[in-house]
SEROFI-314148 format. One record per residue (C-alpha): residue number from 1; z, y, x. Coordinates in steps of 0.001 Angstrom, whole numbers, always signed. Layout:
<bapas>
+-----+---------+---------+---------+
:   n :      up :   north :    east :
+-----+---------+---------+---------+
: NUM :       Z :       Y :       X :
...
+-----+---------+---------+---------+
</bapas>
This chain:
<bapas>
+-----+---------+---------+---------+
:   n :      up :   north :    east :
+-----+---------+---------+---------+
:   1 :   -9545 :  +11919 :  +22072 :
:   2 :   -6874 :  +11816 :  +19409 :
:   3 :   -3481 :  +12641 :  +20987 :
:   4 :    -392 :  +10517 :  +20096 :
:   5 :   +2302 :  +12776 :  +19598 :
:   6 :   +5482 :  +10444 :  +19479 :
:   7 :   +8499 :  +12542 :  +20463 :
:   8 :   +7033 :  +15874 :  +18871 :
:   9 :   +7798 :  +17548 :  +15805 :
:  10 :   +5659 :  +17463 :  +12802 :
:  11 :   +3609 :  +20656 :  +11922 :
:  12 :   +5523 :  +23276 :   +9972 :
:  13 :   +3128 :  +24011 :   +6886 :
:  14 :   +3470 :  +24536 :   +3104 :
:  15 :   +1621 :  +22012 :    +939 :
:  16 :    +358 :  +23278 :   -2513 :
:  17 :   +1008 :  +20837 :   -5077 :
:  18 :    +925 :  +20593 :   -8945 :
:  19 :   +3869 :  +19254 :  -10784 :
:  20 :   +4135 :  +19339 :  -14692 :
:  21 :    +938 :  +21673 :  -14661 :
:  22 :   +2615 :  +24212 :  -12395 :
:  23 :   +1662 :  +25158 :   -8790 :
:  24 :   +4800 :  +24130 :   -6487 :
:  25 :   +5124 :  +24864 :   -2698 :
:  26 :   +6345 :  +21864 :    -676 :
:  27 :   +7216 :  +22449 :   +2960 :
:  28 :   +7267 :  +20277 :   +5657 :
:  29 :  +11226 :  +20448 :   +5595 :
:  30 :  +11238 :  +19302 :   +1993 :
:  31 :   +9668 :  +15948 :   +3004 :
:  32 :  +11196 :  +15200 :   +6330 :
:  33 :  +14307 :  +17108 :   +7075 :
:  34 :  +17272 :  +14745 :   +7271 :
:  35 :  +15050 :  +11834 :   +6336 :
:  36 :  +13212 :   +8641 :   +7634 :
:  37 :   +9684 :   +8917 :   +6348 :
:  38 :   +6812 :   +6565 :   +6724 :
:  39 :   +3489 :   +8654 :   +6529 :
:  40 :     +55 :   +7242 :   +6207 :
:  41 :   -2817 :   +9570 :   +6413 :
:  42 :   -6598 :   +8823 :   +5257 :
:  43 :   -9913 :  +10256 :   +4880 :
:  44 :  -10194 :  +10528 :   +1327 :
:  45 :   -8630 :   +9903 :   -2136 :
:  46 :  -10869 :   +7176 :   -4117 :
:  47 :  -12431 :   +5963 :   -1170 :
:  48 :  -12925 :   +2064 :    -695 :
:  49 :  -10484 :   +1101 :   +1768 :
:  50 :   -7633 :   +3745 :    +968 :
:  51 :   -7957 :   +2474 :   -2697 :
:  52 :   -8229 :   -1364 :   -2131 :
:  53 :   -5911 :   -1982 :    +774 :
:  54 :   -4114 :   +1060 :   +2303 :
:  55 :   -2450 :   +2430 :    -906 :
:  56 :   -1841 :    -782 :   -2592 :
:  57 :     -78 :   -2695 :    +547 :
:  58 :   +2264 :    +320 :   +1388 :
:  59 :   +3220 :    +586 :   -2242 :
:  60 :   +3833 :   -3258 :   -2508 :
:  61 :   +6082 :   -3246 :    +673 :
:  62 :   +7822 :     +40 :    -265 :
:  63 :  +11063 :   -1796 :   -1210 :
:  64 :  +11406 :   -3790 :   +2212 :
:  65 :  +10507 :    -419 :   +4120 :
:  66 :  +13599 :    +866 :   +1956 :
:  67 :  +15903 :   -1933 :   +2947 :
:  68 :  +15229 :   -1184 :   +6681 :
:  69 :  +16165 :   +2691 :   +6601 :
:  70 :  +12885 :   +4246 :   +5338 :
:  71 :  +13758 :   +6985 :   +2597 :
:  72 :  +10416 :   +7540 :   +1442 :
:  73 :   +6601 :   +6792 :   +1776 :
:  74 :   +4068 :   +9426 :   +2008 :
:  75 :    +470 :   +9267 :   +1462 :
:  76 :   -1641 :  +12385 :   +2949 :
:  77 :   -5163 :  +13281 :   +2664 :
:  78 :   -7272 :  +16232 :   +2999 :
:  79 :   -7944 :  +16493 :    -782 :
:  80 :   -6668 :  +19078 :   -3339 :
:  81 :   -3550 :  +18493 :   -5554 :
:  82 :   -5501 :  +17716 :   -8697 :
:  83 :   -7610 :  +14765 :   -6966 :
:  84 :   -4386 :  +13471 :   -5243 :
:  85 :   -2755 :  +13548 :   -8673 :
:  86 :   -5542 :  +11549 :  -10420 :
:  87 :   -5587 :   +9251 :   -7482 :
:  88 :   -1814 :   +8485 :   -7511 :
:  89 :   -2046 :   +7707 :  -11564 :
:  90 :   -5250 :   +5616 :  -10956 :
:  91 :   -3571 :   +3645 :   -8041 :
:  92 :    -353 :   +3208 :  -10292 :
:  93 :   +1541 :   +3441 :   -6732 :
:  94 :   +5076 :   +4629 :   -8040 :
:  95 :   +6591 :   +3800 :   -4771 :
:  96 :   +4528 :   +6412 :   -2821 :
:  97 :   +4682 :  +10238 :   -2728 :
:  98 :   +1137 :  +11833 :   -2858 :
:  99 :    +640 :  +14830 :    -626 :
: 100 :   -2391 :  +17146 :    -654 :
: 101 :   -3335 :  +18561 :   +2410 :
: 102 :   -6223 :  +20711 :    +841 :
: 103 :   -6652 :  +22973 :   +3548 :
: 104 :   -6271 :  +20502 :   +6337 :
: 105 :   -3314 :  +22765 :   +7895 :
: 106 :   -1231 :  +19543 :   +8336 :
: 107 :   -3820 :  +17627 :   +9633 :
: 108 :   -5081 :  +20001 :  +12218 :
: 109 :   -1684 :  +20678 :  +13361 :
: 110 :   -1480 :  +16828 :  +13890 :
: 111 :   -4789 :  +17055 :  +15877 :
: 112 :   -6499 :  +14598 :  +13617 :
: 113 :   -8792 :  +16668 :  +11963 :
: 114 :  -12269 :  +15303 :  +12437 :
: 115 :  -15780 :  +15949 :  +11119 :
: 116 :  -17188 :  +13584 :   +8485 :
: 117 :  -20266 :  +15416 :   +7825 :
: 118 :  -22610 :  +12615 :   +8031 :
: 119 :  -20815 :  +11405 :   +4823 :
: 120 :  -20892 :  +14666 :   +3107 :
: 121 :  -17134 :  +15040 :   +3542 :
: 122 :  -16644 :  +18073 :   +5694 :
: 123 :  -13343 :  +18022 :   +7641 :
: 124 :  -11029 :  +15029 :   +6835 :
: 125 :   -8258 :  +13231 :   +8489 :
: 126 :   -8680 :  +10448 :  +11174 :
: 127 :   -6880 :   +7291 :   +9533 :
: 128 :   -3325 :   +7070 :  +11174 :
: 129 :    +348 :   +6169 :  +10297 :
: 130 :   +3528 :   +7302 :  +11746 :
: 131 :   +7283 :   +6984 :  +11331 :
: 132 :   +9030 :  +10167 :  +11253 :
: 133 :  +12774 :  +10670 :  +11484 :
: 134 :  +14167 :  +14182 :  +10820 :
: 135 :  +10943 :  +15930 :  +11562 :
: 136 :  +10175 :  +14084 :  +14744 :
: 137 :   +7783 :  +11424 :  +15048 :
: 138 :   +9309 :   +8312 :  +16444 :
: 139 :   +6061 :   +6137 :  +16251 :
: 140 :   +2331 :   +6451 :  +15664 :
: 141 :    -415 :   +3926 :  +14945 :
: 142 :   -3885 :   +5592 :  +15343 :
: 143 :   -7277 :   +3815 :  +14511 :
: 144 :   -9492 :   +3422 :  +17608 :
: 145 :  -11975 :   +6055 :  +17926 :
: 146 :  -15278 :   +4263 :  +17041 :
: 147 :  -18128 :   +4779 :  +14400 :
: 148 :  -17359 :   +4116 :  +10693 :
: 149 :  -13711 :   +4104 :   +9183 :
: 150 :  -11697 :   +1645 :  +11261 :
: 151 :   -8756 :     +60 :   +9569 :
: 152 :   -6955 :   -2206 :  +12314 :
: 153 :   -3408 :    -693 :  +13132 :
: 154 :   -2551 :   +2025 :  +10368 :
: 155 :   -1748 :    -381 :   +7734 :
: 156 :   +1801 :   -1046 :   +6092 :
: 157 :   +2256 :   -4324 :   +7837 :
: 158 :   +1574 :   -3264 :  +11492 :
: 159 :   +4175 :    -565 :  +10888 :
: 160 :   +6702 :   -2677 :   +9193 :
: 161 :   +6447 :   -5485 :  +11608 :
: 162 :   +7311 :   -2788 :  +14438 :
: 163 :  +10219 :   -1234 :  +12368 :
: 164 :  +11640 :   -4531 :  +11090 :
: 165 :  +10027 :   -7507 :  +12815 :
: 166 :  +12116 :  -10233 :  +11040 :
: 167 :  +11810 :   -8520 :   +7577 :
: 168 :  +11180 :  -10620 :   +4795 :
: 169 :   +7899 :   -9644 :   +2979 :
: 170 :   +7140 :  -10518 :    -834 :
: 171 :   +5210 :  -13504 :   -1339 :
: 172 :   +1651 :  -13153 :   -2612 :
: 173 :   +1246 :  -15408 :   -5807 :
: 174 :   -1767 :  -15827 :   -7972 :
: 175 :   -1591 :  -18273 :  -11076 :
: 176 :   -4685 :  -19718 :  -13136 :
: 177 :   -3364 :  -19934 :  -16817 :
: 178 :   -4775 :  -20418 :  -20414 :
: 179 :   -3256 :  -18486 :  -23482 :
: 180 :   -1113 :  -20911 :  -25407 :
: 181 :    -291 :  -23469 :  -22602 :
: 182 :   +3443 :  -24340 :  -22605 :
: 183 :   +3114 :  -25353 :  -18884 :
: 184 :   +2015 :  -22051 :  -17948 :
: 185 :   +4640 :  -20400 :  -19660 :
: 186 :   +7181 :  -22667 :  -17937 :
: 187 :   +5577 :  -21766 :  -14454 :
: 188 :   +5862 :  -18017 :  -15480 :
: 189 :   +9137 :  -18178 :  -16559 :
: 190 :  +10403 :  -19856 :  -13540 :
: 191 :   +8597 :  -17313 :  -11381 :
: 192 :  +10078 :  -14613 :  -13341 :
: 193 :  +13598 :  -15955 :  -13057 :
: 194 :  +13460 :  -15911 :   -9494 :
: 195 :  +12345 :  -12589 :   -9255 :
: 196 :   +8651 :  -12908 :   -7875 :
: 197 :   +5927 :  -10985 :   -8947 :
: 198 :   +2432 :  -12895 :   -9490 :
: 199 :    -940 :  -12236 :  -10505 :
: 200 :   -2535 :  -14048 :  -13493 :
: 201 :   -5989 :  -14966 :  -14000 :
: 202 :   -6557 :  -16364 :  -17681 :
: 203 :   -9106 :  -19102 :  -18049 :
: 204 :  -11687 :  -18346 :  -20887 :
: 205 :  -10766 :  -14406 :  -20321 :
: 206 :  -10849 :  -13252 :  -16836 :
: 207 :  -13036 :  -16552 :  -15525 :
: 208 :  -14707 :  -19415 :  -16744 :
: 209 :  -13705 :  -23110 :  -16626 :
: 210 :  -16447 :  -23662 :  -14246 :
: 211 :  -14811 :  -21086 :  -11806 :
: 212 :  -11286 :  -22774 :  -12138 :
: 213 :  -12871 :  -25943 :  -11495 :
: 214 :  -14792 :  -24461 :   -8477 :
: 215 :  -11657 :  -23406 :   -6844 :
: 216 :   -9131 :  -25680 :   -7844 :
: 217 :  -11262 :  -28968 :   -8293 :
: 218 :   -9669 :  -29403 :  -11598 :
: 219 :   -9490 :  -28314 :  -15285 :
: 220 :   -6001 :  -28304 :  -15902 :
: 221 :   -3512 :  -25369 :  -15798 :
: 222 :   -1588 :  -23880 :  -14545 :
: 223 :   -2831 :  -23729 :  -11075 :
: 224 :    -547 :  -22019 :   -8624 :
: 225 :   -1174 :  -20201 :   -5332 :
: 226 :   +1445 :  -18789 :   -2939 :
: 227 :    +369 :  -17206 :    +445 :
: 228 :   -2961 :  -18904 :    +337 :
: 229 :   -1309 :  -22489 :    -204 :
: 230 :   -2396 :  -24471 :   -3426 :
: 231 :   +1034 :  -25314 :   -4926 :
: 232 :     -52 :  -26819 :   -8255 :
: 233 :   +1193 :  -27219 :  -11799 :
: 234 :   +4732 :  -26189 :  -13046 :
: 235 :   +6557 :  -29205 :  -11534 :
: 236 :   +5194 :  -28454 :   -8096 :
: 237 :   +6233 :  -24782 :   -8545 :
: 238 :   +9842 :  -25972 :   -9571 :
: 239 :   +9750 :  -28162 :   -6300 :
: 240 :   +8428 :  -25263 :   -4186 :
: 241 :  +11235 :  -23086 :   -5637 :
: 242 :  +14078 :  -25494 :   -4944 :
: 243 :  +12644 :  -25654 :   -1268 :
: 244 :  +12871 :  -21893 :    -906 :
: 245 :  +16763 :  -22023 :   -2004 :
: 246 :  +17791 :  -24970 :    +475 :
+-----+---------+---------+---------+
</bapas>
C-alpha cells in the first residue's frame, strides 16, 4: 500500500543534474526550502500519458498556480539528467523545472518506488502529485493502485481545484483558418489583443477542406471553438469577447 505522507518532510537527497554541460548537485533544500512547490512525479520521460497530458497541463496552468502562491512546479522522474533535459526541451515546458531522480533515492524515500519490470522499465516512480511548503508535504494525490498506469488524481486540474477552487483557468481555444483570409486575421487579432492563446489549424496545410466540412458543417473560415463550444466566425468571436467583458 502506497503511503500518504501529508504532514511529513520530503526526503533529504541530492539530485545530479546537468546545467550548461556541467554536473550540478541540487539538494532537497535548494528546491523546497522557504518555498511553496507543486511536484508531480511520473513513471518515465517521453512516455505517452506523461508527454501528452501530465506535463503539458501543468505547464499550461503554471501562471494560475503562481497567482495562488506556488513558487515553482517540479516534474520528477526516475530518469537520468540527460534524458530529463532532452525531454524538457522536447516538451517546450518552460514553466516547469525537470528534476532527474536517476538512482530513485527521492522516490524510494517517498515510498513511491515500484517495479515496472513488465514494461522493461525496472524500478520507477508511481504516479502522484503533491504540494510542498518549506519542505513539508501539505497535500498528496496518489494514483490508485491498479494495473497499468492510472491517471485520475495527480493531474494539474485536481491539484489546482484543491488549492484554489475559484481559480480562473485559461480558455481552450482552437481556430480553423486559411492563409490570406482577412476574417481569420481579424479573429486572430482580437484574440491576441485579449491576451488569449489559441491553436490554429490551417485548412489546406494541416487538414483538408473535407475535414473542415466534417467538423464544422461549413466551408467558411475562420471557425473558432472555445472550451468545446463552437463559436463561429470573426463576428461571433467579437460578440463572445464582449460578453466576457460584461
